[in-house]
VMD Tcl script that draws the C-alpha trace (Angstrom):
set ca {
  {143.33 117.38 104.49}
  {145.52 118.31 101.96}
  {144.50 117.88 98.23}
  {147.22 115.79 97.19}
  {148.45 113.25 95.00}
  {147.30 110.76 97.68}
  {143.78 112.24 97.92}
  {143.25 112.21 93.92}
  {144.27 108.28 93.87}
  {141.38 107.46 96.71}
  {139.42 109.22 94.57}
  {139.70 107.14 92.04}
  {139.91 103.94 94.06}
  {136.73 104.58 95.46}
  {134.94 105.81 91.67}
  {136.28 102.18 91.05}
  {134.09 100.98 93.82}
  {131.55 102.70 93.21}
  {131.40 101.50 89.74}
  {132.14 97.69 90.76}
  {129.16 98.25 93.16}
  {126.45 99.55 90.63}
  {127.28 96.44 88.72}
  {126.77 94.31 91.13}
  {123.76 95.95 91.75}
  {122.80 96.03 88.20}
  {123.15 91.92 87.76}
  {121.03 91.81 91.34}
  {118.21 93.80 89.82}
  {118.11 92.48 86.15}
  {117.71 88.94 87.93}
  {114.64 90.13 89.98}
  {113.54 91.62 87.28}
  {113.64 88.72 85.20}
  {111.88 86.83 88.42}
  {108.86 89.57 88.93}
  {108.67 88.66 85.11}
  {107.94 84.52 85.38}
  {106.04 85.18 88.41}
  {103.63 87.91 86.51}
  {103.58 85.50 83.42}
  {102.52 82.29 85.27}
  {99.84 84.01 87.64}
  {98.55 85.63 84.02}
  {98.62 82.05 82.57}
  {96.89 81.29 86.31}
  {93.90 83.92 85.68}
  {93.68 82.67 82.17}
  {92.81 79.07 83.52}
  {90.49 80.15 85.62}
  {88.59 82.09 84.00}
  {88.34 79.41 81.05}
  {87.39 76.97 83.94}
  {84.91 79.14 85.36}
  {83.04 79.70 82.41}
  {83.70 75.12 81.44}
  {85.71 76.12 78.13}
  {88.77 73.98 80.32}
  {88.05 71.24 82.62}
  {91.17 69.55 83.81}
  {90.93 65.84 83.52}
  {91.57 64.99 86.63}
  {88.79 66.98 88.20}
  {85.84 64.82 88.38}
  {82.99 65.52 86.26}
  {79.48 65.66 87.81}
  {78.03 62.27 86.61}
  {74.26 62.16 85.53}
}
mol new
graphics top color blue
foreach p $ca { graphics top sphere $p radius 0.5 }
foreach p [lrange $ca 0 end-1] q [lrange $ca 1 end] { graphics top cylinder $p $q radius 0.2 }
display resetview
């Protein structure tokens, strides 16, 4: 294939397409990252509540307490 104007034009178009794909991937990754952070936070809070519950500090109202 001759390295003329046509080839350069195609290269420029490819670069633009590549950039747009990269931007799209970046946005997707950001969304995924935010989601994973949120999930991590939820899991952390759940673990914290479980530890507190096991220690007997925190007892939710819907959980039946032992009747003496």
